[in-house]
N, C-alpha and C positions, 0 to 999 in steps of 0.2 A: 504494500500500500504506500509506503514511503517513497517508492520509485515514481509514482504518478503524482505526487504532491509537489507543489512549488515551494520555494524556499520560504516565502512569507506565510504559507499555510502551516509549515512546521513551526515557524516562529510564533504564529498565533496559538498553536497548541501549547507551546512552551510558556507563553504569557498566561494562558488560562490555568495551566498547572501551577505556576508560581503564585498567581492571584488566589487560587483556591487554597494553596498551602499557607499563604500569608493570612487569609481570613480564618483558617483553622487554628493557626497559632494565636490569633487575636481572641478567638472564642475560648481557647484553652486558658489564656491569661485572664480573661474576664471571669471565668468560672473559678480559677485559682484565687483571684483577688477577693471574690465573694466568699469563698470557703475558708480562707486563711485566718480570719478572726475566730472562727469556730474551732479550727484545728489547734491554734495556739492559746485559745481561751482569753484573749485580750483584744480590746479595740485598738491598741497601739500597733497591731499588725495590719491595719488598714493601709491601702496605698497612700504614699506621701511623696512629695517632691517629684522626682523624675519618673516615678512609677506611672503617673498619669499620662506621660507621653507615649506609653505603650499602646494605648487604645487608638488614637488617631494614626499612629505609625503603622501598625499592622492592618487595621481596617481600611485606612485610606490608601495605602500602597496596594493592598489586595484588590480593592475596588477599581483602582486605576488600571492595574495589570489585567484584571478580568475584562474590563471594557476594551482595552487595547487588543486583547486576544479575540474578543468577539468581532471587532472591526476587521481584523486580519482574516478571520475565518468566514466572513460574510460571503465570499465567492465560493466556498466549499459546499454550501447548502444546496440540496438538489433543486430547489426552486429557482436558483439563480443561473441555470444553464443558458438561458437566453441572453444574459448580460455579458457573456464572454466575447 
């Protein structure tokens, strides 16, 4: 299958993979930050300082990469055969 795909289509799949991975890491961090006070038994374990930068970092980069991958893969869809 990779032999029939163009370079930008492979790049689009790679972008989508990186975007989904980044969003998954963001979800994991969000759940970990929610559970951390219960695990350690103290509210001092809440995210503080630069821990808050993790949310926009992973979710934002993940959303951007996912969107770029979708743009690159737009020509791969079966409904777009007439546009080539």
